[in-house]
Residue, then its C-alpha position, 0 to 999 in steps of 0.5 A: m895778381i892778389l893785393v892783400l890789404p892789412e888792418g888799419e885804424p879809423v883815425s891815426a897819424r902814426g905810421p903803418s903797423p908791423v903787427a897788422y902786416a904780420r897778421m896777413v902773412p898766413l893769408l898771403r902765403h896761402l894764396a901765393r902757394v895755391g896760385a903759384a902753379e898758374g902764375l898768380v902772385a900775391h903782395v901785401v900792400h904797404y900803407g903810408g900810414r895806419g889811419w883811414n882819416g875820414a874823407q882822406a880815405r887814406l888806405a883806399a888811396d894806398a890800395e889804388w896806388a898799389a893797383d897802379e903799381a901792379v899794372r906797371r910791373y905786371g902789365d894788363v892783369p886782373v887784380c883781386l883786392a883782399g883785405h881784412g878789417m879796415g883793409g876790407r873797407a879799403a878793398l871795397h872802396a878801391a874796387g873802381h880801379p880799372a884793373v880790379n875784377s874782384v874783392l874779398a872783404m874779410a870782417p870789413w870795418l864799416p862806420e856805424d849807420d849815421r843819417a847825417a853822413e854819406p853812406e858807404p859807396v857801392r857803385q864802384l863794385t859794379g861788374r866785380q866779383v865780391l865776397i864778404m865774410h864776417g865772424t858772427t861774434d865780431a866785437r870790433t865791427d858789427p857783422e850786421l853792418s857788413y850784411r846791410l852793406a852787402e844788401r846794397v851791393k847786391k842791388v847794383n851787382r848780382d855777383t855778390c855774396r857774403f859768408e858768416v863764420h859762426s862763433d868766430g870773432h874779428a880775427l877769424r882765428q877759430h875757423h882759420q883753415e876754413v877761412l883760408a880755403l874759402a878765400a883761396d876758392f874765391v880768389l882762384g875762381a875770380l882770377l882764373p878761368r875755373t869754376y867756383s866751388r858749389p857753396v860759393a857758386d850757390a851763394l853768388a846765385a842765391p837771392p838775399p838774404l840766403g846768399l848774404r847769410m851763407p854759413l861757412a861750413a865746418g871742414f870747408g875745403r877738405s874735399l875741394r881742389p888742393 
């Protein structure tokens, strides 16, 4: 089961954004297509609103609710949370749900470092497969923040890697096909009894900083499984 988590906003009382949902449709369709033959299904999570809203962590709560619904509808199935931007943050936070076995965080929105604030939690990621990918020219959320988070996650969970999409921005559009291929490779490897591609396996096995600054190669996926 794949639960796709759209973008959100740090603070907002408005309802969910149709634009954010629409932007996740290509990923949803791609993951559903490549996993269909092996029984995988993918759903976009419909938030109650678009704001994270501080300690409410509303989008993470919605992700946990969706994981509960996945278990209710499909039984005892492993769940991958795949989110973009604020949805990536929600996926990371909600990883402690018992059904979740993996997290794909794409250009995750993370708060700026603040010594007075509690750091982003990482203990809930223990025992999960975790892949973070981030464009190096992202102007919305600093890619160095996701690198520093990945360093902290790696200390509690060795099954963590991070890929850098060079010259790409927050939307990860410039290398869209490679991004989709990497997402599919990770999700299929995490949810099914099959091996990851060599680049993903190497990234997971490599110590920091190598496994956390793995470049997403141009043409990734062309020679991998269909």
